[in-house]
C-alpha positions in Angstrom: 71.7 107.1 95.4 72.2 110.8 95.5 71.2 111.6 98.6 73.0 108.9 100.7 76.1 109.6 98.6 75.4 113.5 100.3 74.8 111.9 103.6 77.7 109.7 103.5 79.9 113.0 103.0 78.6 114.9 106.1 78.4 111.9 108.6 82.3 111.1 107.8 82.7 114.8 107.8 81.6 114.7 111.4 83.3 111.7 112.2 86.4 113.5 111.3 85.5 116.0 113.6 85.1 114.4 116.5 88.5 112.1 115.9 90.3 115.4 115.5 89.1 116.3 118.8 90.0 113.7 119.9 93.6 113.2 117.8 94.6 116.6 117.5 93.9 118.4 120.2 94.4 116.1 122.9 97.4 114.3 123.5 95.8 111.1 123.4 97.1 107.9 121.3 96.5 108.2 118.0 96.2 104.3 117.4 94.1 103.3 119.9 91.2 106.4 119.6 92.2 104.4 115.8 91.0 101.4 116.6 88.4 102.1 120.0 86.3 104.7 117.2 87.0 102.0 114.7 85.5 99.3 116.5 82.4 101.9 118.1 81.9 102.4 114.6 81.0 98.7 113.2 78.8 98.2 116.5 76.9 101.0 116.6 76.3 100.3 112.4 75.5 96.5 113.3 73.5 98.7 115.5 71.3 100.7 113.3 70.9 97.5 110.7 69.0 95.5 113.3 67.0 98.9 114.4 66.4 99.1 110.9 64.8 95.7 110.0 64.3 94.6 106.2 63.5 98.2 104.8 67.7 98.5 105.5 68.1 95.1 104.3 66.5 95.4 101.2 68.9 95.7 97.4 69.6 98.9 96.3 69.8 99.4 92.7 73.1 98.8 90.6 74.1 102.2 89.3 73.3 102.8 85.6 75.8 105.1 84.8 78.8 103.4 83.8 82.1 104.3 81.4 83.9 101.6 80.2 82.8 99.7 82.3 83.6 102.0 85.4 81.4 103.2 87.7 80.8 106.3 88.5 83.1 105.6 92.1 85.7 104.2 90.4 86.4 107.6 87.9 85.9 109.9 90.7 88.7 107.2 92.6 91.0 107.5 89.9 90.8 111.3 89.3 91.2 112.0 93.1 94.0 110.8 93.4 95.8 112.6 91.0 94.3 115.4 92.3 95.7 114.8 95.7 99.4 113.8 93.6 99.5 117.5 92.5 97.8 119.5 95.2 100.6 117.7 97.7 103.3 117.7 95.7 103.0 120.1 92.8 101.1 123.4 95.5 101.6 125.4 98.5 99.1 124.6 100.3 100.2 120.3 99.5 103.7 121.1 100.7 102.1 123.6 104.2 100.1 119.8 104.9 102.8 117.0 104.1 105.0 119.8 106.9 102.5 118.8 109.8 103.0 115.6 109.1 107.2 115.3 108.7 108.3 117.9 111.2 105.0 120.0 113.2 107.3 122.2 115.3 108.9 123.3 111.8 106.3 123.7 110.5 104.2 125.7 113.4 107.7 128.1 113.5 107.9 128.6 110.1 103.7 130.2 110.6 101.6 127.0 110.3 98.7 126.4 112.3 99.2 122.9 112.8 96.1 121.5 115.0 94.2 124.3 111.7 95.7 121.9 108.9 95.5 118.9 110.9 91.8 118.7 111.8 91.1 119.6 108.2 92.5 117.1 107.0 91.3 114.6 109.2 87.5 115.7 108.2 88.7 114.9 104.6 90.2 111.7 105.3 87.2 110.9 106.7 85.0 112.3 104.3 87.2 109.7 101.6 86.7 106.9 103.5 83.0 107.2 104.2 82.7 107.4 100.1 85.1 104.0 100.1 82.1 102.6 102.4 79.6 104.0 100.0 81.1 102.7 96.9 80.6 99.6 98.8 77.3 99.2 99.3 75.9 101.0 96.1 78.6 100.0 93.3 79.7 96.9 94.6 77.4 95.0 97.3 74.1 96.7 96.5 72.9 95.5 100.0 74.3 96.8 103.6 75.4 94.1 105.5 77.6 94.2 109.0 81.5 94.1 109.0 80.3 95.4 104.8 84.5 95.9 104.6 85.7 92.9 106.3 89.0 94.6 106.9 89.6 96.4 104.2 90.3 99.4 105.7 93.6 97.8 107.8 94.8 96.6 103.3 94.5 100.1 102.7 96.6 101.0 105.5 99.0 98.4 103.8 98.4 99.9 100.4 99.5 103.4 101.8 102.8 101.8 103.6 103.4 100.5 100.0 102.8 103.1 98.3 105.7 104.8 100.2 102.5 107.8 100.6 102.3 108.5 97.6 98.9 108.8 96.3 99.6 107.4 92.8 102.0 104.4 94.3 99.0 103.9 97.2 96.6 103.2 94.5 99.0 101.2 92.2 99.4 99.1 95.4 95.3 99.1 95.9 95.1 97.6 92.0 97.4 94.4 93.5 95.2 94.0 95.8 92.1 94.0 94.7 93.3 91.4 91.7 94.4 89.7 95.0 91.1 89.3 96.1 89.6 89.4 92.9 91.8 86.2 92.3 89.8 84.7 95.7 86.8 85.0 94.1 87.5 83.0 91.3 89.1 80.7 92.2 86.7 79.7 94.4 84.6 78.6 91.3 87.2 77.7 89.5 88.4 74.5 92.5 85.4 72.5 94.0 87.9 70.4 96.5 90.0 73.0 98.0 88.3 75.1 101.1 87.1 78.4 99.6 88.6 79.9 103.2 92.0 79.5 101.9 91.2 81.6 98.3 89.8 84.0 100.8 92.6 84.3 103.3 95.2 85.7 100.4 94.6 89.2 99.7 95.3 89.6 104.1 98.3 87.0 103.3 98.9 89.4 101.0 98.4 92.1 102.8 100.6 90.7 105.8 103.1 90.1 103.8 103.7 94.3 102.2 103.9 95.3 105.5 106.8 92.4 106.8 109.1 94.2 103.9 107.7 97.3 104.2 108.2 97.2 107.7 111.5 99.5 108.1 110.6 101.7 106.0 110.1 105.3 107.4 107.6 107.5 106.4 106.6 111.3 107.6 108.0 111.4 110.8 105.4 113.5 112.8 102.4 110.8 111.8 100.6 109.5 114.1 101.9 111.8 116.6 99.8 114.5 118.6 101.5 117.9 118.9 101.4 120.1 121.7 103.0 123.7 121.6 105.7 124.7 123.5 
């Protein structure tokens, strides 16, 4: 499992560097690049899964180490949330990182290397994302399948909106979405008369509602905008 986590981190860092080259260093539309990159990765992983055959479809042993019923991935997620919040809102480098998303031109004028800071942030963010996918396959499903995330990446984006770009509030929002998914799974077992597809819709309908309610919520001003130094 350790080698899998290490490989996931390395691959996530490489993907983050590729995305940074397209999103940060080139004046490209970040939304289009993000959607295209996501679809590309889904296709590549599906292709690798078919090449690997039964070897890649074999079940993964569940982690044996648990603390208070939580896996190491769960504990790392909680601890990292607190550390990221402290870094962003209580340290100088965190203030610099937030400034390149809030007002890149002012950050550049203050002597901050906007492109370098955004590149590092992109790489670290992709490494965290890869750990999220790794947690799904190792700690929850215990096997890798096609489209394993099932759109949960978009749900996480809704959690960021709902949490107002604050790691602690975003984590609370993630717990709410997780509770909705648990409710959907539990409801299937309790009701045999209603189609299971209606229950599976619950987390995604909740996501749409949250996005609709937070549609006017204002995030960092320059988030998602390429910066071209004048």
